[in-house]
N, C-alpha and C positions, 0 to 999 in steps of 0.2 A: 785339461788338452791329458789325455791319456796315450802312451807310447803304444809301443806293438805288443808289449809284454802284458798292458793289461795295466799297468803303473802308472799313476798319473804324473806328470814331471811336473815341478816347482815342491810349493810347500806342502800340499796337500796331496795325501798318500791315497790312493785308491786300495781298497779292498781285493784282495784277487778273490775270484771266483772260483770255487774249491768244483764244483758242477762244470765249467768251462774247460776245465785244467782233467778233471774226468776224462772228458770225453775226447779230447785229444790225447790222454795216456793209451783209452780203449783203440783207440786206431790204430797207435805207433806198436802196443803191444801184441800186436796181431801182426803186425808187417814182419816181413825177413829181409836180414841182409845177408846178401852172397860173401863166401870165405872161398877162400884160393880161385877167384873167379869165378866159380860157378851158382848158381840161383836154382830157387826151388821152380823155379815157373819155367825153366827150360835146359834143363841137363844140370852139367858143371858135375862142382863135386863138391857141394853142398852150401847150409844156410845154418843160421840160427835166429830166430825170435827175439824182437827184444824184451818180450814179456820175460824170456830165458834168464835174464837180469836181475825179476822182482827183490828174489832175495838178499842179494849182493846189495842192491840199492836201498833195500830198507838193513839190511847188516849196517851199511855206511851210514846210515841217517842214526839209530841204535846207537852208535859208536858215538857219533858227535855228540848226540845230548848228552849219554853216559856222562862224558866228558865235563860237561859244564854241568851238570848233577841235578838237570833241569827233571823233579819229578811228572811233571803235566805230560812236559811231550814222553817221555819213557813209556808213559802208563797210555799215551795215543799209538805209540808203536807200540808195544807190546798188542796193542787191542787190534791190531791191523790182523793179525792170523799168517803173515809173512806173505798180505796182497798188496802192494799199490792200490790197486782198487779199494779196496776194503778200508784202508787207512785215508784216502779222498773220502769217501762216503762218511765217517767217523769226524771227519773236519768240516764235511758240508751242516751235521748237526749244531755244530758250534763254530763257525766260521768266522765271526769277530773277534774268538779267541786271541791275544796278542802272540799265545805259543803257537796255536794252529797258522796263524798267519803266514812265522816264523815255517813252518815245518811246509806249509805249503811253498813257500816262495823258492826253497829248495828242490821242489819237485818242479814245479815252474819252471825253473832255470834248467832243468835235466830234460827235460820236455822239447823247451824251446834248444838245447845244446843237440840234442839226436835231431831234429827238426833239420839246423842246421848245418848236419855232417851228413846227412842224408837225407836230402832234398825230395826225391820221389819218393820217401814214405807215405 
């Protein structure tokens, strides 16, 4: 049986689906969050798009996998050309790769976290 994140509970673990996470990321990256009480759709003082954080997300992942010296993960991340969408597309080419699944799990956690903090996105 799978839980909400698409992972199986119990001994067997389901492979995460990069296409599903890509679809979620695409929606989230276009969404905006208000800052200082404002919102782009109703006046106020401003907003930022979740997609504006792409470089920060990829920098974090790059540093994480540089730290463990995983060459496959580093090559995967460098090939993303600064875009989470590109990274997810690259992962979808070899979704069963253990390292691809680790990176995908990191992105899935991020997507889940954003969705939890900003449920209206």
